[in-house]
RODO-2510 file (C-alpha; in nm, 4 decimals, decimal comma):
residues 155
     n   res          X          Y          Z
     1     m    -0,6294    -3,8124    -4,9181
     2     s    -0,3986    -3,9211    -5,1705
     3     a    -0,4376    -3,9783    -5,5358
     4     n    -0,3224    -4,3214    -5,4862
     5     f    -0,5579    -4,4050    -5,2460
     6     n    -0,7432    -4,7234    -5,4042
     7     p    -1,0865    -4,8165    -5,2354
     8     l    -1,1006    -5,1591    -5,3724
     9     i    -0,9169    -5,4408    -5,1886
    10     r    -0,7192    -5,6536    -5,4444
    11     i    -0,6749    -6,0126    -5,3060
    12     v    -0,4008    -6,2465    -5,4289
    13     v    -0,4514    -6,6166    -5,3980
    14     s    -0,1498    -6,8308    -5,3388
    15     n    -0,1219    -7,1689    -5,5302
    16     s    -0,2167    -7,3646    -5,2213
    17     e    -0,5216    -7,1613    -5,1863
    18     a    -0,6183    -7,1829    -5,5595
    19     q    -0,6093    -7,5643    -5,5084
    20     l    -0,8638    -7,5650    -5,2409
    21     k    -1,1280    -7,4115    -5,5013
    22     e    -1,0373    -7,6778    -5,7490
    23     p    -1,3499    -7,9295    -5,7214
    24     n    -1,1475    -8,2471    -5,8372
    25     v    -0,8459    -8,1779    -5,5798
    26     s    -0,8729    -8,4164    -5,2933
    27     r    -0,8835    -8,2180    -4,9782
    28     s    -0,7368    -8,3084    -4,6032
    29     p    -1,0274    -8,2615    -4,3524
    30     a    -0,8289    -8,0025    -4,1826
    31     r    -0,7972    -7,8143    -4,5095
    32     s    -1,1648    -7,8554    -4,6134
    33     e    -1,2419    -7,6863    -4,2679
    34     v    -1,0723    -7,3507    -4,3172
    35     l    -1,3247    -7,0615    -4,2559
    36     r    -1,3340    -6,8009    -4,5169
    37     t    -1,4916    -6,4948    -4,4787
    38     e    -1,6358    -6,2557    -4,7568
    39     i    -1,4530    -5,9388    -4,8061
    40     p    -1,6927    -5,6623    -4,8747
    41     d    -1,6632    -5,4948    -5,2151
    42     l    -1,5715    -5,1436    -5,1157
    43     r    -1,7201    -5,0159    -5,4419
    44     l    -2,0691    -5,1433    -5,2916
    45     e    -1,9835    -4,9713    -4,9522
    46     r    -1,8921    -4,6415    -5,1077
    47     i    -2,2614    -4,6617    -5,2950
    48     k    -2,4275    -4,7011    -4,9353
    49     e    -2,2362    -4,4507    -4,7734
    50     f    -2,3255    -4,1893    -5,0864
    51     l    -2,7089    -4,2828    -5,0368
    52     q    -2,6960    -4,2131    -4,6543
    53     a    -2,5231    -3,8791    -4,7065
    54     s    -2,7534    -3,7784    -4,9977
    55     n    -3,1018    -3,6113    -4,9371
    56     l    -3,2667    -3,8079    -5,2258
    57     a    -3,6315    -3,9211    -5,2335
    58     p    -3,6430    -4,3026    -5,1522
    59     n    -3,7447    -4,3608    -5,5261
    60     s    -3,4465    -4,1612    -5,6141
    61     q    -3,2309    -4,3411    -5,3974
    62     k    -3,3330    -4,6906    -5,5232
    63     a    -3,2579    -4,5833    -5,8802
    64     y    -2,9502    -4,4577    -5,8293
    65     r    -2,8560    -4,7839    -5,6196
    66     i    -2,9520    -4,9710    -5,9108
    67     e    -2,7611    -4,7699    -6,1642
    68     l    -2,4490    -4,7452    -5,9520
    69     e    -2,4664    -5,1334    -5,9157
    70     r    -2,5179    -5,1851    -6,2711
    71     f    -2,1894    -4,9713    -6,3285
    72     v    -2,0116    -5,1863    -6,0539
    73     a    -2,1113    -5,5037    -6,2280
    74     w    -1,9720    -5,3893    -6,5498
    75     s    -1,6403    -5,2420    -6,4527
    76     s    -1,3983    -5,4081    -6,2308
    77     k    -1,2367    -5,1164    -6,1565
    78     a    -1,2155    -4,9090    -5,8302
    79     w    -1,4127    -4,5797    -5,8373
    80     i    -1,0850    -4,3832    -5,8371
    81     d    -0,9437    -4,5636    -6,1243
    82     v    -1,2210    -4,5110    -6,3785
    83     t    -1,1445    -4,2913    -6,6711
    84     p    -1,3531    -4,0652    -6,8633
    85     r    -1,3245    -4,3130    -7,1422
    86     e    -1,4721    -4,5649    -6,9519
    87     i    -1,7577    -4,3597    -6,8512
    88     a    -1,8148    -4,3058    -7,2386
    89     q    -1,7890    -4,7178    -7,2890
    90     f    -2,0256    -4,7363    -7,0210
    91     k    -2,2658    -4,4904    -7,1852
    92     q    -2,2395    -4,7085    -7,5261
    93     y    -2,3231    -5,0075    -7,3270
    94     l    -2,6144    -4,8920    -7,1881
    95     v    -2,7274    -4,7548    -7,5185
    96     k    -2,6371    -5,0834    -7,7272
    97     d    -2,6227    -5,3819    -7,5042
    98     c    -2,8921    -5,2962    -7,2038
    99     t    -3,2397    -5,3814    -7,2195
   100     t    -3,5556    -5,3363    -7,0213
   101     r    -3,7479    -5,6425    -6,8778
   102     q    -3,9311    -5,6482    -7,1837
   103     g    -3,6520    -5,6643    -7,4240
   104     k    -3,6575    -5,3293    -7,5458
   105     p    -3,3591    -5,0859    -7,5512
   106     l    -3,3205    -4,8410    -7,2762
   107     s    -3,4895    -4,5019    -7,3474
   108     p    -3,2847    -4,1951    -7,3401
   109     a    -3,4388    -4,0875    -7,0229
   110     a    -3,3327    -4,4028    -6,8595
   111     i    -2,9491    -4,3850    -6,9969
   112     n    -2,9553    -4,0021    -6,8713
   113     q    -3,0836    -4,1574    -6,5115
   114     a    -2,7673    -4,3718    -6,4978
   115     l    -2,5389    -4,0993    -6,6127
   116     t    -2,7028    -3,8692    -6,3458
   117     a    -2,6499    -4,1250    -6,0870
   118     l    -2,2886    -4,1419    -6,1784
   119     k    -2,2176    -3,7556    -6,1797
   120     s    -2,3718    -3,6971    -5,8671
   121     f    -2,2012    -4,0236    -5,6999
   122     y    -1,8525    -3,8808    -5,8341
   123     r    -1,9325    -3,5206    -5,7190
   124     w    -1,9906    -3,6859    -5,3605
   125     f    -1,7038    -3,9000    -5,4011
   126     q    -1,4755    -3,6086    -5,4689
   127     l    -1,6018    -3,3803    -5,1893
   128     a    -1,6083    -3,6711    -4,9225
   129     g    -1,2422    -3,6752    -4,9853
   130     y    -1,1891    -3,9868    -5,1664
   131     m    -1,0292    -3,7972    -5,4855
   132     e    -0,8118    -3,4950    -5,4944
   133     i    -1,0499    -3,1786    -5,4799
   134     t    -0,8510    -3,0622    -5,7896
   135     a    -0,8932    -3,3915    -5,9940
   136     v    -1,1158    -3,3875    -6,3167
   137     l    -1,3939    -3,6130    -6,2511
   138     p    -1,4569    -3,9079    -6,4950
   139     t    -1,7934    -3,8117    -6,5661
   140     a    -1,7250    -3,4505    -6,6656
   141     a    -1,6926    -3,5229    -7,0426
   142     v    -2,0093    -3,7324    -7,0585
   143     k    -2,3055    -3,5917    -7,2413
   144     f    -2,6594    -3,6889    -7,1806
   145     q    -2,8836    -3,8460    -7,4395
   146     k    -3,0910    -3,6122    -7,6434
   147     l    -3,4695    -3,6463    -7,5596
   148     g    -3,7317    -3,6183    -7,8006
   149     k    -3,9228    -3,2709    -7,8562
   150     p    -4,0674    -3,1232    -7,5727
   151     l    -4,4632    -3,1582    -7,5559
   152     i    -4,6217    -2,8210    -7,6952
   153     a    -4,7876    -2,6029    -7,4148
   154     r    -5,1725    -2,6349    -7,4274
   155     q    -5,3252    -2,2705    -7,4598
***
């Protein structure tokens, strides 16, 4: 595939279509009956494809899906357009802005899980032909969080 391949569809809405979305605009009966179909976000389709192609345990697949969907919610860019700087910014978002259900900051292990999911996804994305094989992965420069000291082995 070429380097210009973009898996995210961008939709441009004309002024007349934008007016249909305005709540206070009067609509003719014919216009209000226009059927619209949702176009799936291809970023989510790539996540499904990745998980189907992976050999991950069910719990790992669930964790990877959650983390990849978190990234999609954070970024509006297509997978191919994400830069190493944005991966670093996402890591900072995880460190500073994300919390657990209990309101606590994410642990270093949870942050590393999110980064591992992204790194694994991008390796697959490249090997699946969505990126040039010689392209530098946007996850290449991101470093994992340091974990606490390892437990001392019992004797």
